N, CA, C and O of each residue as an XYZ file, in Angstrom:
988
protein
N      80.458     83.530     59.398
C      80.756     82.254     60.031
C      79.606     81.861     60.962
O      79.190     82.649     61.812
N      79.105     80.655     60.795
C      77.937     80.237     61.551
C      78.288     80.035     63.021
O      79.398     79.633     63.372
N      77.306     80.327     63.864
C      77.454     80.117     65.302
C      76.311     79.236     65.764
O      75.143     79.595     65.611
N      76.639     78.088     66.329
C      75.621     77.139     66.729
C      75.108     77.447     68.133
O      75.847     77.983     68.959
N      73.844     77.111     68.407
C      73.325     77.268     69.768
C      73.957     76.252     70.705
O      74.312     75.149     70.290
N      74.092     76.624     71.954
C      74.696     75.748     72.960
C      73.667     74.735     73.431
O      72.718     75.071     74.141
N      73.873     73.489     73.022
C      73.032     72.375     73.485
C      73.909     71.250     74.034
O      73.493     70.092     74.049
N      75.115     71.583     74.483
C      76.077     70.565     74.872
C      75.608     69.715     76.042
O      75.968     68.542     76.140
N      74.807     70.294     76.932
C      74.379     69.564     78.128
C      72.865     69.342     78.147
O      72.278     69.156     79.213
N      72.236     69.362     76.977
C      70.771     69.262     76.920
C      70.268     67.831     77.088
O      69.119     67.622     77.480
N      71.115     66.849     76.796
C      70.733     65.446     76.984
C      71.372     64.917     78.260
O      72.502     65.276     78.592
N      70.647     64.067     78.970
C      71.164     63.514     80.222
C      72.395     62.644     79.949
O      72.387     61.798     79.054
N      73.448     62.868     80.735
C      74.689     62.122     80.593
C      74.854     61.167     81.772
O      74.599     61.536     82.918
N      75.281     59.939     81.485
C      75.535     58.978     82.561
C      76.629     59.484     83.485
O      76.541     59.346     84.705
N      77.661     60.070     82.891
C      78.753     60.670     83.659
C      79.159     61.970     82.975
O      79.492     61.982     81.790
N      79.128     63.049     83.724
C      79.448     64.352     83.152
C      80.963     64.556     83.192
O      81.550     64.591     84.274
N      81.605     64.691     82.026
C      83.059     64.880     82.018
C      83.432     66.293     82.441
O      82.611     67.208     82.365
N      84.674     66.469     82.888
C      85.160     67.807     83.210
C      85.127     68.679     81.966
O      85.395     68.226     80.854
N      84.796     69.913     82.184
C      84.696     70.886     81.099
C      86.068     71.129     80.477
O      87.060     71.272     81.192
N      86.125     71.177     79.157
C      87.361     71.493     78.450
C      87.037     72.310     77.210
O      85.964     72.167     76.623
N      87.969     73.162     76.817
C      87.737     74.039     75.673
C      88.105     73.309     74.383
O      89.079     73.653     73.713
N      87.315     72.306     74.052
C      87.559     71.488     72.869
C      86.742     72.002     71.683
O      86.094     73.045     71.771
N      86.780     71.271     70.590
C      86.096     71.695     69.370
C      84.590     71.831     69.584
O      83.968     72.726     69.012
N      83.994     70.956     70.403
C      82.555     71.053     70.674
C      82.212     72.376     71.355
O      81.241     73.038     70.987
N      83.011     72.755     72.344
C      82.777     74.017     73.043
C      83.033     75.204     72.115
O      82.259     76.161     72.103
N      84.110     75.146     71.343
C      84.435     76.235     70.420
C      83.276     76.505     69.466
O      82.967     77.657     69.162
N      82.651     75.454     69.008
C      81.570     75.576     68.024
C      80.382     76.376     68.573
O      79.710     77.080     67.819
N      80.121     76.271     69.889
C      78.952     76.932     70.474
C      79.342     78.074     71.417
O      78.476     78.679     72.049
N      80.637     78.367     71.512
C      81.129     79.273     72.560
C      80.471     80.654     72.542
O      80.102     81.143     73.610
N      80.303     81.313     71.386
C      79.669     82.641     71.429
C      78.284     82.616     72.068
O      77.939     83.508     72.843
N      77.492     81.595     71.746
C      76.163     81.478     72.350
C      76.268     81.129     73.828
O      75.528     81.670     74.649
N      77.185     80.229     74.170
C      77.358     79.807     75.567
C      77.736     80.982     76.459
O      77.138     81.176     77.517
N      78.710     81.753     76.045
C      79.220     82.820     76.911
C      78.186     83.930     77.066
O      78.048     84.505     78.146
N      77.462     84.232     75.994
C      76.447     85.288     76.052
C      75.298     84.905     76.980
O      74.753     85.760     77.677
N      74.927     83.627     76.992
C      73.799     83.168     77.793
C      74.198     82.778     79.212
O      73.330     82.543     80.052
N      75.509     82.705     79.492
C      75.982     82.246     80.792
C      76.597     83.331     81.656
O      76.588     83.221     82.882
N      77.134     84.382     81.037
C      77.867     85.413     81.780
C      77.138     86.745     81.672
O      77.201     87.400     80.632
N      76.446     87.156     82.732
C      75.736     88.437     82.689
C      76.716     89.595     82.514
O      77.737     89.676     83.196
N      76.382     90.482     81.591
C      77.233     91.650     81.354
C      78.388     91.406     80.408
O      79.203     92.304     80.200
N      78.489     90.217     79.825
C      79.650     89.885     79.005
C      79.878     90.858     77.849
O      81.002     91.336     77.694
N      78.876     91.178     77.032
C      79.140     92.115     75.931
C      79.615     93.491     76.415
O      80.460     94.123     75.780
N      79.065     93.945     77.542
C      79.488     95.242     78.093
C      80.939     95.189     78.548
O      81.709     96.116     78.296
N      81.309     94.103     79.217
C      82.694     93.951     79.666
C      83.647     93.965     78.478
O      84.631     94.704     78.478
N      83.360     93.156     77.472
C      84.263     93.027     76.331
C      84.459     94.358     75.628
O      85.593     94.772     75.387
N      83.375     95.028     75.299
C      83.511     96.287     74.550
C      84.245     97.334     75.369
O      85.057     98.088     74.831
N      83.970     97.384     76.649
C      84.602     98.408     77.473
C      86.048     98.078     77.836
O      86.794     98.978     78.220
N      86.461     96.833     77.729
C      87.885     96.540     77.844
C      88.640     97.281     76.744
O      89.731     97.803     76.975
N      88.060     97.324     75.559
C      88.674     98.104     74.484
C      88.734     99.582     74.814
O      89.752    100.233     74.581
N      87.646    100.116     75.356
C      87.599    101.536     75.730
C      88.631    101.839     76.812
O      89.365    102.822     76.720
N      88.683    100.991     77.838
C      89.649    101.187     78.921
C      91.080    101.061     78.405
O      91.946    101.858     78.766
N      91.324    100.073     77.572
C      92.673     99.856     77.056
C      93.189    101.067     76.307
O      94.381    101.370     76.350
N      92.300    101.755     75.627
C      92.718    102.945     74.876
C      93.276    104.027     75.800
O      94.067    104.865     75.368
N      92.866    104.009     77.067
C      93.358    105.002     78.024
C      94.734    104.635     78.579
O      95.458    105.505     79.064
N      95.098    103.360     78.512
C      96.350    102.901     79.117
C      97.408    102.499     78.090
O      98.587    102.388     78.427
N      96.999    102.283     76.853
C      97.945    101.842     75.830
C      99.008    102.915     75.596
O      98.702    104.102     75.488
N     100.252    102.474     75.521
C     101.373    103.376     75.273
C     101.995    103.039     73.923
O     102.011    101.874     73.525
N     102.505    104.044     73.215
C     103.069    103.788     71.877
C     104.171    102.733     71.907
O     104.950    102.643     72.856
N     104.209    101.943     70.844
C     105.280    100.966     70.628
C     105.349     99.901     71.727
O     106.437     99.459     72.099
N     104.199     99.495     72.238
C     104.157     98.428     73.225
C     103.193     97.340     72.780
O     102.392     97.530     71.864
N     103.289     96.198     73.447
C     102.365     95.094     73.212
C     101.095     95.273     74.028
O     101.110     95.878     75.100
N     100.010     94.746     73.513
C      98.761     94.581     74.249
C      98.483     93.082     74.257
O      98.354     92.467     73.197
N      98.391     92.498     75.434
C      98.165     91.059     75.558
C      96.700     90.764     75.841
O      96.061     91.434     76.652
N      96.184     89.759     75.163
C      94.898     89.147     75.505
C      95.222     87.719     75.914
O      95.361     86.838     75.067
N      95.343     87.495     77.225
C      95.768     86.201     77.748
C      94.547     85.344     78.069
O      93.709     85.717     78.890
N      94.461     84.194     77.410
C      93.257     83.387     77.480
C      92.234     83.964     76.525
O      91.101     84.257     76.907
N      92.647     84.122     75.282
C      91.895     84.936     74.318
C      90.659     84.247     73.768
O      89.813     84.909     73.167
N      90.526     82.947     73.952
C      89.406     82.164     73.404
C      89.188     82.537     71.934
O      90.104     82.380     71.126
N      88.000     83.026     71.569
C      87.730     83.323     70.159
C      88.085     84.751     69.767
O      87.758     85.190     68.665
N      88.754     85.479     70.661
C      89.286     86.776     70.284
C      88.354     87.957     70.426
O      88.587     88.997     69.810
N      87.295     87.828     71.227
C      86.371     88.957     71.388
C      87.076     90.166     71.980
O      86.879     91.287     71.510
N      87.901     89.955     73.013
C      88.636     91.069     73.611
C      89.672     91.619     72.633
O      89.841     92.833     72.516
N      90.358     90.726     71.938
C      91.332     91.171     70.934
C      90.663     92.074     69.905
O      91.223     93.102     69.524
N      89.484     91.701     69.457
C      88.767     92.534     68.487
C      88.431     93.897     69.084
O      88.531     94.915     68.400
N      88.034     93.922     70.353
C      87.722     95.202     71.001
C      88.979     96.061     71.125
O      88.924     97.272     70.907
N      90.105     95.452     71.472
C      91.365     96.200     71.553
C      91.702     96.820     70.205
O      92.105     97.982     70.136
N      91.542     96.063     69.152
C      91.885     96.566     67.820
C      90.940     97.678     67.366
O      91.351     98.586     66.644
N      89.685     97.609     67.784
C      88.733     98.658     67.392
C      89.003     99.980     68.095
O      88.794    101.046     67.517
N      89.470     99.916     69.349
C      89.519    101.129     70.164
C      90.904    101.741     70.334
O      91.019    102.961     70.454
N      91.951    100.936     70.347
C      93.287    101.470     70.630
C      93.885    102.071     69.367
O      93.897    101.447     68.306
N      94.379    103.296     69.503
C      94.947    104.015     68.357
C      96.384    104.456     68.614
O      96.927    105.221     67.818
N      97.007    104.013     69.672
C      98.379    104.417     69.966
C      99.332    103.882     68.893
O      99.242    102.721     68.495
N     100.229    104.726     68.438
C     101.159    104.349     67.373
C     102.058    103.197     67.805
O     102.548    103.166     68.934
N     102.265    102.258     66.899
C     103.228    101.194     67.130
C     102.767    100.077     68.028
O     103.547     99.170     68.320
N     101.520    100.104     68.482
C     101.011     99.009     69.319
C     100.636     97.808     68.451
O     100.245     97.954     67.293
N     100.764     96.637     69.032
C     100.260     95.430     68.386
C      99.688     94.514     69.467
O     100.041     94.626     70.641
N      98.813     93.619     69.060
C      98.103     92.751     69.987
C      98.640     91.327     69.858
O      98.842     90.825     68.752
N      98.868     90.690     70.998
C      99.220     89.275     71.025
C      98.118     88.540     71.774
O      97.940     88.726     72.978
N      97.380     87.702     71.050
C      96.290     86.910     71.628
C      96.811     85.507     71.898
O      97.321     84.847     70.992
N      96.686     85.046     73.143
C      97.287     83.774     73.550
C      96.230     82.872     74.171
O      95.468     83.296     75.039
N      96.194     81.628     73.719
C      95.290     80.643     74.321
C      95.936     79.268     74.213
O      96.703     79.013     73.285
N      95.630     78.378     75.159
C      96.236     77.046     75.132
C      95.368     76.007     74.444
O      95.727     74.830     74.402
N      94.227     76.430     73.902
C      93.339     75.524     73.178
C      93.580     75.676     71.675
O      93.360     76.743     71.103
N      94.037     74.591     71.047
C      94.297     74.640     69.602
C      93.025     74.973     68.824
O      93.065     75.712     67.840
N      91.894     74.421     69.273
C      90.631     74.684     68.577
C      90.245     76.156     68.678
O      89.767     76.745     67.709
N      90.454     76.751     69.864
C      90.161     78.173     70.044
C      91.066     79.027     69.164
O      90.600     79.955     68.503
N      92.357     78.714     69.156
C      93.321     79.504     68.388
C      92.993     79.481     66.902
O      93.050     80.512     66.232
N      92.654     78.313     66.393
C      92.324     78.199     64.973
C      91.106     79.043     64.609
O      91.120     79.767     63.614
N      90.060     78.946     65.416
C      88.837     79.708     65.114
C      89.046     81.207     65.355
O      88.505     82.037     64.624
N      89.834     81.548     66.382
C      90.139     82.950     66.657
C      90.808     83.596     65.449
O      90.449     84.708     65.061
N      91.770     82.911     64.859
C      92.460     83.442     63.685
C      91.482     83.689     62.537
O      91.618     84.673     61.810
N      90.509     82.811     62.372
C      89.492     82.999     61.332
C      88.664     84.252     61.608
O      88.407     85.040     60.698
N      88.245     84.436     62.862
C      87.438     85.602     63.207
C      88.213     86.899     63.001
O      87.658     87.889     62.525
N      89.498     86.895     63.360
C      90.296     88.110     63.208
C      90.523     88.439     61.732
O      90.579     89.609     61.354
N      90.652     87.420     60.915
C      90.766     87.642     59.475
C      89.496     88.277     58.932
O      89.556     89.159     58.075
N      88.345     87.830     59.428
C      87.074     88.436     59.018
C      86.983     89.884     59.484
O      86.461     90.738     58.768
N      87.496     90.163     60.694
C      87.493     91.539     61.192
C      88.351     92.434     60.302
O      87.988     93.580     60.038
N      89.480     91.919     59.842
C      90.347     92.692     58.945
C      89.599     93.143     57.698
O      89.849     94.225     57.165
N      88.676     92.297     57.239
C      87.931     92.619     56.027
C      86.868     93.692     56.259
O      86.405     94.328     55.312
N      86.481     93.891     57.528
C      85.401     94.833     57.837
C      85.895     96.206     58.273
O      85.180     97.196     58.116
N      87.113     96.279     58.822
C      87.614     97.520     59.388
C      88.938     97.905     58.740
O      89.697     97.052     58.279
N      89.193     99.198     58.718
C      90.443     99.709     58.190
C      91.364    100.127     59.333
O      90.893    100.510     60.404
N      92.666    100.055     59.108
C      93.679    100.584     60.022
C      93.598     99.968     61.419
O      93.713    100.668     62.425
N      93.403     98.673     61.465
C      93.386     97.981     62.751
C      94.813     97.692     63.209
O      95.734     97.610     62.397
N      94.982     97.541     64.528
C      96.285     97.168     65.053
C      96.684     95.787     64.515
O      95.831     94.915     64.348
N      97.971     95.591     64.247
C      98.423     94.247     63.877
C      98.222     93.274     65.033
O      98.282     93.664     66.200
N      97.985     92.017     64.705
C      97.692     91.018     65.734
C      98.380     89.705     65.397
O      98.526     89.343     64.230
N      98.798     89.006     66.432
C      99.320     87.647     66.297
C      98.548     86.766     67.263
O      98.306     87.155     68.405
N      98.160     85.581     66.810
C      97.469     84.612     67.656
C      98.438     83.470     67.937
O      99.019     82.894     67.017
N      98.604     83.155     69.210
C      99.610     82.190     69.628
C      98.979     81.115     70.504
O      98.250     81.426     71.447
N      99.258     79.850     70.193
C      98.852     78.750     71.068
C      99.958     78.521     72.084
O     101.063     78.121     71.717
N      99.678     78.767     73.347
C     100.702     78.644     74.389
C     100.042     78.603     75.756
O      98.903     79.033     75.935
N     100.794     78.070     76.718
C     100.408     78.085     78.124
C     100.838     79.429     78.700
O     102.032     79.722     78.757
N      99.888     80.243     79.123
C     100.253     81.590     79.568
C     101.090     81.573     80.841
O     101.797     82.541     81.122
N     101.024     80.499     81.613
C     101.848     80.435     82.825
C     103.320     80.216     82.491
O     104.191     80.498     83.314
N     103.603     79.715     81.288
C     104.981     79.462     80.876
C     105.476     80.489     79.859
O     106.628     80.431     79.431
N     104.624     81.417     79.475
C     104.948     82.382     78.432
C     105.888     83.462     78.956
O     105.679     84.001     80.043
N     106.918     83.774     78.184
C     107.806     84.879     78.526
C     107.186     86.171     78.008
O     107.055     86.355     76.798
N     106.807     87.055     78.906
C     106.102     88.273     78.522
C     107.077     89.379     78.162
O     108.092     89.584     78.828
N     106.743     90.087     77.089
C     107.514     91.243     76.654
C     106.900     92.505     77.264
O     105.770     92.462     77.750
N     107.629     93.635     77.248
C     107.057     94.876     77.784
C     105.697     95.177     77.161
O     105.539     95.141     75.940
N     104.736     95.470     77.998
C     103.355     95.660     77.554
C     102.731     96.820     78.320
O     103.092     97.086     79.467
N     101.792     97.506     77.675
C     101.078     98.568     78.376
C      99.687     98.127     78.815
O      99.115     98.716     79.732
N      99.136     97.098     78.174
C      97.830     96.558     78.559
C      97.899     95.038     78.542
O      98.361     94.432     77.575
N      97.437     94.439     79.622
C      97.238     92.987     79.662
C      95.784     92.751     80.055
O      95.338     93.205     81.108
N      95.055     92.047     79.214
C      93.666     91.691     79.506
C      93.586     90.206     79.786
O      94.105     89.389     79.026
N      92.928     89.860     80.887
C      92.617     88.467     81.211
C      91.122     88.402     81.497
O      90.663     88.762     82.581
N      90.380     87.938     80.508
C      88.930     87.973     80.597
C      88.397     86.587     80.921
O      88.259     85.744     80.035
N      88.092     86.350     82.217
C      87.598     85.063     82.704
C      88.599     83.945     82.379
O      88.236     82.893     81.852
N      89.852     84.206     82.705
C      90.954     83.281     82.435
C      91.616     82.798     83.714
O      91.880     81.605     83.863
N      91.887     83.717     84.641
C      92.613     83.348     85.857
C      91.882     82.259     86.635
O      92.521     81.429     87.281
N      90.564     82.252     86.583
C      89.771     81.276     87.329
C      89.998     79.835     86.849
O      89.653     78.887     87.555
N      90.575     79.670     85.656
C      90.894     78.339     85.141
C      92.365     77.969     85.356
O      92.793     76.874     84.989
N      93.134     78.883     85.952
C      94.530     78.623     86.268
C      94.614     77.995     87.657
O      93.876     78.384     88.561
N      95.505     77.032     87.825
C      95.670     76.416     89.138
C      95.942     77.496     90.189
O      96.820     78.335     89.990
N      95.201     77.486     91.306
C      95.379     78.534     92.323
C      96.816     78.705     92.789
O      97.227     79.824     93.095
N      97.587     77.634     92.851
C      98.954     77.706     93.371
C      99.889     78.525     92.488
O     100.930     78.986     92.956
N      99.530     78.715     91.215
C     100.427     79.444     90.308
C      99.876     80.814     89.910
O     100.476     81.516     89.095
N      98.748     81.187     90.481
C      98.143     82.470     90.096
C      99.005     83.660     90.498
O      99.160     84.599     89.717
N      99.563     83.634     91.694
C     100.380     84.754     92.153
C     101.606     84.930     91.266
O     101.948     86.053     90.898
N     102.268     83.835     90.923
C     103.454     83.921     90.072
C     103.109     84.504     88.708
O     103.870     85.307     88.170
N     101.986     84.115     88.151
C     101.558     84.647     86.856
C     101.296     86.141     86.947
O     101.732     86.903     86.083
N     100.588     86.565     87.986
C     100.300     87.987     88.142
C     101.573     88.790     88.389
O     101.695     89.923     87.923
N     102.527     88.202     89.124
C     103.801     88.870     89.332
C     104.551     89.068     88.024
O     105.181     90.104     87.809
N     104.480     88.070     87.155
C     105.126     88.162     85.847
C     104.465     89.247     84.992
O     105.142     89.986     84.277
N     103.143     89.331     85.076
C     102.428     90.379     84.351
C     102.809     91.758     84.877
O     103.037     92.690     84.105
N     102.874     91.873     86.202
C     103.256     93.167     86.798
C     104.636     93.602     86.316
O     104.843     94.776     86.011
N     105.574     92.674     86.244
C     106.920     93.011     85.796
C     106.951     93.418     84.333
O     107.801     94.213     83.932
N     106.045     92.890     83.534
C     106.007     93.198     82.105
C     105.362     94.547     81.811
O     105.626     95.144     80.768
N     104.512     95.036     82.726
C     103.782     96.276     82.454
C     104.712     97.488     82.531
O     105.498     97.631     83.467
N     104.601     98.349     81.529
C     105.383     99.587     81.512
C     104.659    100.629     82.368
O     103.464    100.486     82.627
N     105.368    101.679     82.811
C     104.702    102.741     83.586
C     103.496    103.308     82.824
O     103.566    103.592     81.628
N     102.404    103.461     83.551
C     101.176    103.962     82.942
C     100.289    102.899     82.352
O      99.194    103.198     81.875
N     100.750    101.640     82.375
C      99.957    100.555     81.830
C      98.960    100.007     82.834
O      98.807    100.550     83.929
N      98.279     98.928     82.459
C      97.254     98.368     83.344
C      96.957     96.918     82.991
O      97.055     96.505     81.836
N      96.593     96.161     84.014
C      95.998     94.840     83.857
C      94.490     94.991     84.019
O      94.022     95.604     84.978
N      93.732     94.433     83.080
C      92.277     94.413     83.183
C      91.877     92.954     83.383
O      92.074     92.120     82.499
N      91.320     92.658     84.539
C      91.070     91.287     84.976
C      89.581     91.087     85.232
O      89.003     91.731     86.107
N      88.966     90.195     84.468
C      87.554     89.862     84.660
C      87.439     88.447     85.199
O      88.126     87.542     84.725
N      86.564     88.245     86.200
C      86.456     86.956     86.863
C      85.047     86.726     87.417
O      84.336     87.671     87.758
N      84.665     85.460     87.498
C      83.511     85.109     88.318
C      83.951     85.174     89.775
O      85.059     84.758     90.113
N      83.087     85.692     90.632
C      83.441     85.859     92.040
C      82.702     84.849     92.920
O      81.576     84.446     92.630
N      83.360     84.463     93.979
C      82.658     83.847     95.103
C      82.645     84.894     96.214
O      83.379     85.880     96.155
N      81.812     84.676     97.221
C      81.624     85.697     98.246
C      81.840     85.099     99.630
O      81.402     83.987     99.925
N      82.531     85.873    100.472
C      82.862     85.402    101.816
C      81.610     85.216    102.658
O      81.530     84.281    103.455
N      80.634     86.101    102.488
C      79.383     86.003    103.231
C      78.502     84.931    102.589
O      78.169     85.028    101.408
N      78.124     83.915    103.358
C      77.379     82.776    102.814
C      76.033     83.199    102.230
O      75.616     82.688    101.191
N      75.356     84.131    102.896
C      74.066     84.590    102.394
C      74.191     85.335    101.087
O      73.389     85.141    100.172
N      75.207     86.198    100.995
C      75.440     86.946     99.758
C      75.795     85.989     98.624
O      75.317     86.139     97.500
N      76.641     85.002     98.929
C      77.038     84.033     97.908
C      75.822     83.249     97.407
O      75.664     83.053     96.202
N      74.973     82.804     98.318
C      73.792     82.031     97.929
C      72.839     82.865     97.095
O      72.295     82.382     96.102
N      72.628     84.128     97.494
C      71.717     84.993     96.764
C      72.199     85.212     95.331
O      71.425     85.059     94.386
N      73.461     85.564     95.167
C      73.963     85.865     93.829
C      74.089     84.606     92.975
O      73.957     84.670     91.752
N      74.343     83.465     93.606
C      74.339     82.204     92.872
C      72.942     81.904     92.342
O      72.786     81.510     91.186
N      71.929     82.088     93.181
C      70.546     81.856     92.759
C      70.143     82.814     91.631
O      69.458     82.423     90.686
N      70.575     84.057     91.746
C      70.235     85.032     90.697
C      70.948     84.711     89.388
O      70.402     84.939     88.308
N      72.150     84.187     89.482
C      72.857     83.771     88.267
C      72.136     82.600     87.601
O      72.020     82.558     86.376
N      71.654     81.655     88.397
C      70.884     80.549     87.841
C      69.612     81.064     87.174
O      69.223     80.578     86.113
N      68.970     82.044     87.795
C      67.777     82.648     87.189
C      68.116     83.315     85.864
O      67.327     83.260     84.921
N      69.284     83.945     85.786
C      69.751     84.555     84.537
C      69.872     83.505     83.443
O      69.466     83.739     82.305
N      70.437     82.335     83.790
C      70.602     81.282     82.791
C      69.252     80.691     82.377
O      69.038     80.375     81.206
N      68.342     80.543     83.348
C      66.997     80.084     82.998
C      66.335     81.057     82.015
O      65.724     80.640     81.031
N      66.465     82.338     82.292
C      65.858     83.358     81.437
C      66.441     83.335     80.033
O      65.801     83.784     79.083
N      67.657     82.812     79.901
C      68.295     82.709     78.593
C      68.090     81.338     77.948
O      68.768     80.988     76.981
N      67.156     80.573     78.489
C      66.726     79.366     77.805
C      67.375     78.072     78.225
O      67.098     77.029     77.632
N      68.240     78.103     79.239
C      68.836     76.854     79.713
C      67.849     76.110     80.610
O      67.159     76.712     81.433
N      67.796     74.787     80.434
C      66.929     73.960     81.271
C      67.619     73.654     82.595
O      68.818     73.885     82.750
N      66.846     73.133     83.551
C      67.427     72.734     84.835
C      68.502     71.659     84.636
O      69.522     71.658     85.325
N      68.263     70.749     83.691
C      69.245     69.701     83.411
C      70.533     70.309     82.862
O      71.625     69.943     83.298
N      70.415     71.222     81.920
C      71.609     71.863     81.354
C      72.382     72.620     82.428
O      73.610     72.543     82.486
N      71.673     73.342     83.265
C      72.334     74.115     84.325
C      73.079     73.189     85.284
O      74.224     73.449     85.654
N      72.414     72.109     85.678
C      73.026     71.185     86.649
C      74.232     70.470     86.050
O      75.263     70.336     86.709
N      74.111     70.011     84.808
C      75.211     69.264     84.197
C      76.393     70.178     83.871
O      77.546     69.764     84.000
N      76.121     71.403     83.455
C      77.221     72.346     83.208
C      77.940     72.667     84.523
O      79.167     72.748     84.554
N      77.185     72.847     85.595
C      77.799     73.115     86.899
C      78.681     71.950     87.327
O      79.779     72.163     87.843
N      78.215     70.720     87.119
C      79.000     69.547     87.465
C      80.271     69.463     86.623
O      81.325     69.074     87.124
N      80.172     69.827     85.347
C      81.332     69.749     84.446
C      82.405     70.753     84.805
O      83.596     70.486     84.640
N      81.985     71.913     85.297
C      82.944     72.997     85.458
C      83.499     73.132     86.868
O      84.494     73.825     87.076
N      82.868     72.477     87.844
C      83.245     72.724     89.237
C      84.658     72.263     89.579
O      85.265     72.796     90.508
N      85.195     71.286     88.850
C      86.551     70.812     89.128
C      87.632     71.577     88.374
O      88.819     71.438     88.670
N      87.220     72.383     87.399
C      88.227     73.063     86.568
C      88.210     74.580     86.730
O      89.161     75.252     86.331
N      87.155     75.121     87.303
C      87.072     76.561     87.513
C      86.975     76.845     89.007
O      86.033     76.406     89.666
N      87.945     77.578     89.539
C      88.011     77.851     90.963
C      87.972     79.366     91.202
O      89.024     80.005     91.222
N      86.786     79.951     91.382
C      86.692     81.398     91.573
C      87.241     81.852     92.920
O      87.250     81.095     93.891
N      87.692     83.086     92.960
C      88.149     83.740     94.180
C      87.174     84.842     94.569
O      86.350     85.270     93.761
N      87.273     85.288     95.794
C      86.503     86.453     96.232
C      87.221     87.723     95.786
O      88.401     87.694     95.436
N      86.495     88.829     95.805
C      87.103     90.117     95.465
C      88.255     90.422     96.417
O      89.284     90.956     96.003
N      88.080     90.082     97.691
C      89.142     90.323     98.669
C      90.391     89.506     98.334
O      91.509     90.004     98.462
N      90.207     88.261     97.909
C      91.350     87.430     97.526
C      92.054     87.998     96.301
O      93.283     88.016     96.237
N      91.281     88.457     95.337
C      91.885     89.073     94.155
C      92.707     90.298     94.541
O      93.845     90.457     94.101
N      92.129     91.149     95.355
C      92.823     92.375     95.743
C      94.126     92.056     96.496
O      95.173     92.637     96.211
N      94.048     91.137     97.448
C      95.231     90.777     98.233
C      96.318     90.185     97.344
O      97.492     90.523     97.491
N      95.933     89.303     96.422
C      96.911     88.669     95.548
C      97.537     89.688     94.590
O      98.748     89.669     94.367
N      96.725     90.562     94.031
C      97.253     91.573     93.111
C      98.234     92.507     93.821
O      99.264     92.881     93.261
N      97.909     92.872     95.040
C      98.830     93.717     95.804
C     100.119     92.960     96.120
O     101.205     93.540     96.080
N     100.006     91.673     96.434
C     101.190     90.859     96.694
C     102.046     90.708     95.442
O     103.263     90.540     95.530
N     101.406     90.768     94.277
C     102.138     90.666     93.011
C     102.824     91.977     92.629
O     103.581     92.025     91.660
N     102.558     93.038     93.391
C     103.238     94.301     93.138
C     102.390     95.406     92.558
O     102.900     96.484     92.253
N     101.088     95.157     92.397
C     100.207     96.208     91.883
C      99.904     97.212     92.994
O      99.711     96.838     94.151
N      99.866     98.486     92.626
C      99.708     99.545     93.628
C      98.253     99.896     93.898
O      97.921    100.387     94.977
N      97.387     99.647     92.926
C      95.975    100.010     93.096
C      95.115     99.018     92.334
O      95.434     98.636     91.208
N      94.012     98.604     92.964
C      93.058     97.692     92.349
C      91.684     98.349     92.394
O      91.171     98.654     93.470
N      91.090     98.564     91.224
C      89.831     99.297     91.132
C      88.781     98.452     90.414
O      88.910     98.221     89.212
N      87.743     97.984     91.114
C      86.638     97.318     90.412
C      85.887     98.349     89.555
O      85.486     99.403     90.050
N      85.706     98.042     88.299
C      85.009     98.997     87.424
C      83.662     98.469     86.934
O      82.868     99.225     86.373
N      83.398     97.167     87.144
C      82.136     96.602     86.663
C      81.784     95.377     87.492
O      82.654     94.571     87.824
N      80.496     95.240     87.825
C      79.992     94.004     88.409
C      78.555     93.804     87.985
O      77.747     94.731     88.032
N      78.241     92.591     87.571
C      76.868     92.186     87.299
C      76.677     90.819     87.929
O      77.284     89.837     87.500
N      75.827     90.759     88.953
C      75.651     89.558     89.750
C      77.005     89.089     90.277
O      77.693     89.861     90.944
N      77.410     87.842     89.998
C      78.664     87.340     90.550
C      79.800     87.353     89.525
O      80.699     86.513     89.574
N      79.753     88.296     88.612
C      80.812     88.471     87.617
C      81.305     89.911     87.697
O      80.504     90.844     87.757
N      82.619     90.088     87.698
C      83.184     91.422     87.900
C      84.438     91.603     87.062
O      85.039     90.639     86.589
N      84.819     92.873     86.889
C      86.049     93.187     86.181
C      86.787     94.270     86.958
O      86.180     95.203     87.482
N      88.104     94.127     87.020
C      88.952     95.007     87.818
C      90.035     95.631     86.946
O      90.452     95.053     85.942
N      90.479     96.814     87.342
C      91.672     97.417     86.766
C      92.753     97.371     87.851
O      92.536     97.836     88.970
N      93.909     96.810     87.516
C      95.045     96.776     88.449
C      96.166     97.593     87.855
O      96.592     97.358     86.724
N      96.647     98.561     88.627
C      97.680     99.484     88.156
C      99.031     99.151     88.778
O      99.104     98.804     89.957
N     100.108     99.256     87.986
C     101.436     98.933     88.528
C     101.910     99.984     89.529
O     103.006     99.865     90.078
């Protein structure tokens, strides 16, 4: 399946619309995410490795905000617990359609993969079944801040003993100097990956109203308020991080 280069913001726009996960974004998403999120391939593959340590037999593994299913594919490659199945959920019809195509291609390449279902749904309204692993890979930051605690509380209630939430997010930083430094380094990362100053500026304008990052301290406090007993950062590259939250 062809993957187009991300040129969505390469031409000057009179008015930059808010970012949305539409067909245009889906078409270039693999290139966009790789060139925009430092450490992304490492995070995705190791979510599968981590999940294998927490997956319990006969339980669900959720990929909430699954986009094109990269995390779902990693879960299927690494988890071997008997009776597990993966539920990949996203609210973008375009993402869900393409995700299903990618997972079908994965079925053709690998043997004995976990069964998977792809569902178009709003994860804030989804009724969660007992699960041993819930992955949210750069998803919570697009959820309205007022409903984040309720969503995490629902996830905590769904997790079986010994399970885990794996949460990856872009971070903001309480210290202004630290925030400025890591923001500048992230921009340098995007420049090094071929984005122009115009593309960087227009993408930032498009996403600033729809993506609201939290600090690590805010994540930890909210997860504890949701009922998680331990929060362990396991990866950080510049201003992107991933956490393990244990029930």
